[in-house]
C-alpha positions in Angstrom: 15.9 -36.6 83.0 15.1 -33.1 84.1 17.4 -33.1 87.1 20.5 -34.1 85.0 19.6 -31.5 82.4 19.3 -28.8 85.0 22.6 -29.9 86.7 24.4 -29.7 83.4 22.9 -26.2 82.7 24.0 -25.0 86.1 27.5 -26.3 85.8 28.1 -25.3 82.3 25.9 -22.3 81.4 23.8 -21.0 84.3 26.3 -21.0 87.1 27.1 -17.3 86.8 23.5 -16.5 87.5 23.3 -18.8 90.5 26.5 -17.3 91.8 25.3 -13.7 91.3 22.0 -14.6 93.1 23.9 -16.2 96.0 26.1 -13.1 96.4 23.1 -10.9 96.3 21.3 -13.0 99.0 24.3 -13.2 101.3 24.8 -9.4 101.0 21.2 -8.8 101.9 21.6 -11.1 104.9 25.0 -9.9 106.1 25.3 -6.4 104.8 26.1 -4.8 101.4 29.6 -3.7 102.4 31.0 -7.2 102.7 33.3 -8.2 99.9 32.9 -11.6 98.3 36.1 -13.4 97.6 36.1 -16.9 95.9 38.6 -19.3 94.5 38.9 -20.1 90.8 38.6 -23.8 90.5 42.0 -25.5 90.2 43.2 -27.9 87.6 41.7 -31.3 88.1 41.5 -34.4 85.9 40.2 -36.9 88.5 37.2 -39.1 88.2 33.9 -37.4 88.0 30.3 -38.2 87.4 30.9 -37.4 83.7 33.8 -39.8 83.5 37.3 -38.8 82.6 37.9 -38.4 78.8 40.2 -35.4 79.0 43.4 -34.9 77.0 46.6 -33.9 78.7 46.4 -30.3 79.9 42.6 -30.3 79.9 39.9 -30.7 82.5 36.1 -30.4 82.5 35.9 -27.3 84.7 36.7 -24.5 82.2 33.0 -23.6 81.7 32.7 -23.1 85.5 35.9 -21.0 85.5 34.4 -18.8 82.7 31.3 -18.2 84.8 33.5 -17.4 87.9 35.4 -14.8 85.8 32.2 -13.2 84.6 30.9 -12.9 88.1 34.1 -11.3 89.4 34.0 -8.9 86.4 30.3 -8.0 86.7 29.6 -7.8 90.5 31.0 -5.1 92.7 33.4 -5.8 95.5 34.1 -9.4 94.4 37.5 -11.0 93.9 38.4 -14.2 92.1 41.5 -15.8 93.6 43.5 -17.8 91.0 44.5 -21.2 92.4 44.5 -23.0 89.1 48.2 -23.8 89.4 47.8 -25.3 92.9 45.6 -28.2 91.8 46.7 -31.7 91.0 45.3 -34.0 88.3 43.7 -36.3 90.9 42.8 -33.9 93.7 40.6 -30.8 93.3 41.5 -29.5 96.8 44.9 -27.9 96.8 47.3 -29.5 99.3 49.2 -26.3 99.9 46.7 -24.5 102.1 49.2 -21.9 103.1 49.5 -20.6 99.5 45.8 -20.6 99.1 45.5 -18.5 102.3 48.2 -16.1 101.2 46.4 -15.5 97.9 43.1 -14.9 99.7 44.7 -12.5 102.1 46.3 -10.6 99.2 43.0 -10.5 97.4 41.3 -9.2 100.5 43.8 -6.4 100.8 43.3 -5.5 97.1 39.5 -5.5 97.3 39.6 -3.3 100.5 41.8 -0.8 98.7 39.4 -0.3 95.8 
């Protein structure tokens, strides 16, 4: 139905516009000067509502990652933190939180130097 169609659009094609709108709204609420730092989705092949029909080395999140990259490229004072290599095939949340935190801290330093 309509809801599933919209969800697929948002996940695969419209996500960059939703992310840009969210950043704009948060900056209006909390101040234009705040940087926006977000994590690139890690590798994940686990079960999902779409089922798992992926070949080795693939997952279903690449369209979302492309949207994330576009947002980081197009919106000022944003930083996309690469954690792709920290994912596991069956768990989207990286287990090594320290590495994630270190990468976010480095990204914060970089964005504040710009």
